[in-house]
C-alpha positions as CSV (number, residue, x, y, z in Angstrom):
1,M,22.4,-31.1,-11.6
2,A,22.6,-31.4,-7.8
3,V,24.3,-34.4,-6.3
4,T,22.7,-35.6,-3.1
5,K,24.2,-38.3,-0.9
6,P,22.6,-39.9,2.1
7,G,23.0,-37.7,5.2
8,R,24.1,-34.7,3.1
9,L,22.3,-31.4,3.2
10,N,20.2,-30.8,0.1
11,I,20.2,-27.0,-0.1
12,D,17.8,-27.0,-3.0
13,E,15.1,-28.4,-0.8
14,P,13.4,-25.5,1.0
15,R,14.4,-25.1,4.7
16,W,10.8,-24.6,5.6
17,D,7.6,-26.2,4.2
18,Q,6.7,-24.1,1.2
19,S,3.2,-25.6,1.0
20,R,2.3,-23.6,4.2
21,F,2.1,-19.9,4.5
22,V,4.2,-19.8,7.7
23,G,7.0,-21.8,5.9
24,R,7.0,-19.4,3.0
25,L,7.0,-16.4,5.4
26,K,10.1,-17.6,7.2
27,H,11.8,-18.1,3.8
28,F,11.1,-14.6,2.7
29,F,12.0,-13.1,6.0
30,A,15.4,-14.8,5.6
31,I,16.1,-13.5,2.0
32,T,14.6,-10.0,2.2
33,D,17.1,-8.9,4.9
34,P,18.0,-5.3,4.0
35,R,21.5,-5.8,5.4
36,F,22.4,-8.0,2.4
37,L,22.2,-4.9,0.3
38,F,25.5,-3.8,1.8
39,Y,27.4,-7.0,1.2
40,S,30.2,-6.8,-1.3
41,S,30.1,-8.5,-4.7
42,E,33.0,-10.7,-3.5
43,T,31.0,-12.0,-0.5
44,L,27.9,-12.7,-2.7
45,N,30.0,-14.4,-5.4
46,E,31.7,-16.6,-2.7
47,A,28.3,-17.6,-1.4
48,K,27.2,-18.5,-5.0
49,Q,30.4,-20.5,-5.5
50,L,29.8,-22.4,-2.2
51,V,26.2,-23.2,-3.3
52,D,27.3,-24.3,-6.8
53,N,30.1,-26.5,-5.5
54,H,27.9,-28.1,-2.9
55,R,25.4,-29.0,-5.7
56,L,28.3,-30.7,-7.5
57,G,29.4,-32.5,-4.3
58,L,32.5,-30.5,-4.1
59,S,32.0,-28.6,-0.8
60,P,35.3,-27.7,0.9
61,P,36.2,-30.0,3.8
62,G,34.9,-28.8,7.1
63,T,32.0,-26.8,5.6
64,T,29.1,-26.8,8.1
65,D,25.4,-26.9,7.4
66,E,25.1,-23.4,9.0
67,Q,27.6,-22.0,6.5
68,L,25.7,-23.7,3.6
69,L,22.3,-22.4,4.7
70,Y,23.6,-18.9,5.1
71,A,25.3,-19.0,1.7
72,K,21.9,-20.2,0.3
73,R,20.2,-17.2,1.9
74,L,22.6,-14.8,0.2
75,Y,22.2,-16.7,-3.1
76,D,18.4,-16.6,-3.0
77,S,18.5,-12.9,-2.2
78,S,20.9,-11.9,-4.9
79,F,20.7,-14.4,-7.8
80,H,17.9,-15.4,-10.1
81,P,16.3,-18.7,-9.2
82,D,16.1,-19.9,-12.8
83,T,19.3,-18.7,-14.3
84,G,21.6,-18.3,-11.3
85,E,22.7,-14.9,-12.7
86,R,23.4,-11.9,-10.4
87,L,20.3,-9.7,-9.9
88,N,20.8,-5.9,-10.4
89,I,20.8,-4.2,-7.0
90,I,17.4,-2.6,-7.4
91,G,15.7,-5.9,-8.4
92,S,17.3,-7.9,-5.6
93,M,15.2,-9.1,-2.7
94,S,17.3,-7.2,-0.1
95,C,16.5,-3.8,-1.8
96,Q,12.7,-4.2,-1.6
97,V,12.3,-2.8,1.9
98,P,14.7,0.2,1.7
99,G,13.8,1.0,-1.9
100,G,10.0,0.8,-1.2
101,M,10.4,2.8,2.0
102,I,12.1,5.8,0.4
103,I,9.8,5.9,-2.6
104,T,6.5,5.4,-0.7
105,G,7.6,7.9,1.9
106,G,8.1,10.4,-0.9
107,M,4.7,9.7,-2.5
108,L,2.9,10.1,0.8
109,Q,4.7,13.2,1.7
110,F,4.4,15.1,-1.6
111,Y,0.9,14.3,-2.6
112,Q,-0.5,17.8,-3.2
113,K,1.8,19.6,-5.7
114,T,1.4,18.4,-9.3
115,S,5.1,18.5,-10.2
116,L,6.0,16.4,-7.2
117,I,3.2,14.0,-7.8
118,V,4.6,13.4,-11.3
119,L,8.1,13.1,-10.1
120,W,7.4,10.5,-7.4
121,Q,5.1,8.5,-9.5
122,W,7.7,8.4,-12.3
123,I,10.4,7.3,-9.7
124,N,8.0,4.6,-8.4
125,Q,7.2,3.2,-11.8
126,S,10.8,3.2,-12.8
127,F,11.6,1.2,-9.7
128,N,8.7,-1.2,-10.3
129,A,9.6,-1.8,-13.9
130,L,13.2,-2.7,-13.0
131,V,12.0,-5.1,-10.3
132,N,9.4,-6.7,-12.6
133,Y,12.0,-7.2,-15.4
134,T,14.7,-8.5,-13.0
135,N,12.4,-11.1,-11.4
136,R,10.5,-12.2,-14.5
137,N,10.3,-15.9,-15.3
138,A,13.6,-16.7,-17.1
139,T,11.9,-18.6,-19.9
140,S,10.0,-15.5,-21.1
141,E,11.7,-13.3,-23.7
142,I,10.7,-9.6,-23.9
143,T,11.9,-7.0,-26.4
144,N,13.1,-3.5,-25.6
145,T,10.0,-2.2,-27.4
146,Q,7.7,-4.2,-25.1
147,I,9.7,-3.1,-22.1
148,G,9.2,0.5,-23.2
149,V,5.5,0.1,-23.8
150,A,5.0,-1.4,-20.4
151,Y,7.0,1.3,-18.7
152,V,5.2,4.2,-20.4
153,S,1.8,2.6,-20.0
154,A,2.3,2.0,-16.2
155,T,3.6,5.4,-15.6
156,T,0.8,7.0,-17.6
157,S,-1.9,5.0,-15.7
158,A,-0.3,6.0,-12.4
159,L,-0.2,9.7,-13.3
160,V,-3.8,9.7,-14.7
161,T,-5.1,8.0,-11.6
162,A,-3.1,10.2,-9.2
163,L,-3.8,13.5,-10.9
164,G,-7.4,12.6,-11.7
165,L,-8.3,11.6,-8.2
166,N,-6.3,14.5,-6.7
167,S,-8.7,16.9,-8.5
168,L,-11.7,14.9,-7.3
169,V,-10.8,14.9,-3.6
170,K,-10.0,18.6,-3.3
171,K,-13.4,19.2,-1.5
172,A,-13.2,15.9,0.4
173,P,-11.8,15.4,3.9
174,P,-8.0,15.9,3.9
175,L,-7.4,12.3,4.7
176,M,-8.9,11.2,1.4
177,A,-6.2,13.1,-0.6
178,R,-3.5,11.1,1.3
179,Y,-5.0,7.9,-0.1
180,V,-4.6,8.9,-3.8
181,P,-1.0,7.6,-4.0
182,F,-2.2,4.1,-3.1
183,A,-4.9,4.1,-5.7
184,A,-2.3,5.2,-8.3
185,V,0.2,2.4,-7.2
186,A,-2.6,-0.2,-7.3
187,A,-3.7,0.9,-10.8
188,A,-0.2,1.0,-12.1
189,N,0.7,-2.5,-10.8
190,C,-2.3,-3.9,-12.7
191,V,-0.9,-2.4,-15.9
192,N,2.8,-2.7,-15.4
193,I,3.1,-6.4,-14.4
194,P,1.0,-7.9,-17.2
195,L,2.6,-5.7,-19.8
196,M,6.1,-6.4,-18.5
197,R,5.4,-10.2,-18.7
198,Q,3.2,-10.1,-21.8
199,Q,5.3,-12.7,-23.6
200,E,4.1,-15.2,-21.0
201,L,0.5,-14.3,-21.8
202,I,1.1,-14.5,-25.5
203,R,3.2,-17.7,-25.7
204,G,2.4,-19.3,-22.3
205,L,4.5,-20.1,-19.2
206,V,6.6,-23.2,-19.1
207,V,4.9,-25.9,-16.9
208,M,6.7,-28.9,-15.5
209,D,6.1,-32.1,-13.6
210,E,7.1,-32.5,-10.0
211,H,10.6,-33.6,-11.1
212,G,11.2,-30.5,-13.2
213,N,10.6,-32.1,-16.6
214,T,9.2,-29.6,-19.1
215,L,5.7,-30.5,-20.3
216,G,4.8,-27.5,-22.5
217,E,3.7,-23.9,-22.2
218,S,0.4,-22.7,-20.8
219,K,-1.3,-19.3,-21.1
220,R,-3.6,-20.2,-18.2
221,A,-0.7,-20.8,-16.0
222,A,0.7,-17.4,-17.0
223,T,-2.6,-15.7,-16.2
224,K,-2.6,-17.3,-12.8
225,A,1.0,-16.4,-12.1
226,I,0.6,-12.8,-13.1
227,T,-2.6,-12.4,-11.1
228,Q,-1.0,-13.7,-8.0
229,V,2.0,-11.3,-8.4
230,C,-0.4,-8.3,-8.8
231,I,-2.3,-9.3,-5.7
232,S,1.0,-9.7,-3.8
233,R,2.4,-6.4,-4.8
234,I,-0.8,-4.5,-3.8
235,T,-0.9,-6.3,-0.5
236,I,2.7,-5.3,0.2
237,A,1.9,-1.6,-0.4
238,A,-1.6,-1.5,1.3
239,P,-0.9,-1.3,5.1
240,G,1.9,1.3,4.8
241,M,0.0,3.5,2.4
242,L,-3.4,3.2,4.1
243,V,-2.5,3.3,7.8
244,T,0.5,5.7,7.7
245,P,-1.7,8.7,6.6
246,I,-4.0,8.1,9.6
247,I,-1.0,8.0,12.0
248,M,0.6,11.1,10.4
249,Q,-2.7,13.1,10.5
250,R,-2.7,12.6,14.2
251,L,1.0,13.2,14.7
252,E,0.9,16.5,12.7
253,K,-1.4,18.0,15.3
254,L,1.3,17.7,18.0
255,P,3.1,21.0,18.9
256,F,6.6,19.7,18.1
257,M,5.4,18.4,14.7
258,K,3.9,21.8,13.9
259,R,7.2,23.5,14.8
260,I,9.6,21.2,13.0
261,K,7.9,20.3,9.7
262,V,11.1,18.8,8.3
263,L,10.5,15.8,10.6
264,H,7.3,14.9,8.7
265,L,9.1,13.3,5.8
266,W,11.6,11.4,8.0
267,I,8.9,10.1,10.5
268,Q,6.5,9.1,7.7
269,T,9.3,7.3,5.8
270,G,10.3,5.5,9.0
271,I,6.7,4.4,9.6
272,V,6.3,3.1,6.0
273,G,9.6,1.2,6.4
274,S,8.4,-0.5,9.6
275,F,5.3,-1.7,7.7
276,L,7.4,-2.9,4.7
277,L,9.8,-4.8,6.9
278,F,7.0,-7.1,7.6
279,M,4.8,-6.7,4.5
280,V,7.4,-7.5,1.9
281,P,7.8,-11.1,3.3
282,V,4.1,-11.4,3.9
283,G,3.2,-10.3,0.3
284,C,5.8,-12.6,-1.2
285,A,4.6,-15.5,0.9
286,L,0.9,-15.2,0.0
287,F,1.3,-17.7,-2.8
288,P,3.8,-20.5,-3.3
289,Q,6.8,-19.6,-5.6
290,K,6.5,-23.0,-7.2
291,S,2.8,-22.6,-8.2
292,Q,0.7,-25.4,-9.4
293,M,-2.4,-26.1,-11.5
294,A,-4.5,-29.2,-12.2
295,V,-3.9,-30.7,-15.6
296,N,-7.7,-30.6,-16.2
297,H,-7.5,-26.8,-16.0
298,L,-4.9,-26.4,-18.7
299,E,-5.6,-25.6,-22.4
300,T,-7.2,-28.5,-24.3
301,E,-4.2,-29.2,-26.6
302,L,-1.7,-29.2,-23.7
303,R,-4.0,-31.3,-21.5
304,D,-4.5,-33.9,-24.2
305,S,-0.7,-34.2,-24.9
306,I,0.0,-34.7,-21.2
307,H,-2.8,-37.3,-20.9
308,E,-1.5,-39.1,-24.0
309,K,2.0,-39.3,-22.6
310,Y,1.3,-39.9,-18.9
311,G,-2.2,-41.1,-18.8
312,D,-3.9,-40.5,-15.4
313,T,-0.6,-40.7,-13.5
314,L,0.1,-37.0,-13.7
315,S,-2.7,-34.8,-12.4
316,T,-0.8,-31.6,-11.5
317,V,1.7,-29.3,-13.2
318,Y,4.1,-26.8,-11.7
319,F,5.5,-23.4,-12.7
320,N,7.5,-20.6,-11.3
321,K,5.1,-17.7,-10.7
322,G,7.9,-15.0,-10.5
323,L,7.9,-12.2,-8.0
């Protein structure tokens, strides 16, 4: 448990107001920095050690607030908020921009040939499944079988959507075919995330009071959390996958682009990356990480148990929505 003394920096209190979108946006800009991807394990572990020691009131003499805040940025980017365990590199916050940039660039570039559509949709769903598993709520247990079902289902839905729409838009304007990958990504997200976090929907998500005391488990809280994550993921992908095709369609008419076609992939990937650099923080910031729900909106049994214990003094519960 963190030790906080008067005048001492509490690094577990958000640096920016998380009840406001702008505050959450600043927070996610700080922890999704792609440069963190290249930091050594030693550097990241040292940051974690500094954070852990500070929580115990054991910060080394001379440690500045700036050093603590920077260590907390590295900690939030590379360690799970519930367990404190190191995130795998693909699931870390710092990998979301470069990983998404490469995969989205590939999906947008190779959208016509069936074998390449299958390859890039499979790569994308493999990436998404790992990100979803890594950033799931730590209180939720999921078996290898459930992970496999979620992965196969999401990949199948993406492929069915992509290949099905691809055949339908063959006679449509060329630009329409470029939008097929986005439709496949959106459909797969709506399948992958709920299945990957199905235990939360079955058993409920742990809800707490404002001090972090566990009150019980709520399926309604789980539904709200997963819905918000789905919306956030689709929002992150939308601008890059919807605007980039328009830009590329115009650029491809330029003489130098017609001559050097190998540039198409690199330019398209760069454009997508520029969008994601902003949209990853924006999408993550759409909803508070520490989500909340009115007690009156909980399941009857849980609501009654809270009222019995706390009366009317507790009107709101909180839960970690995940990413």
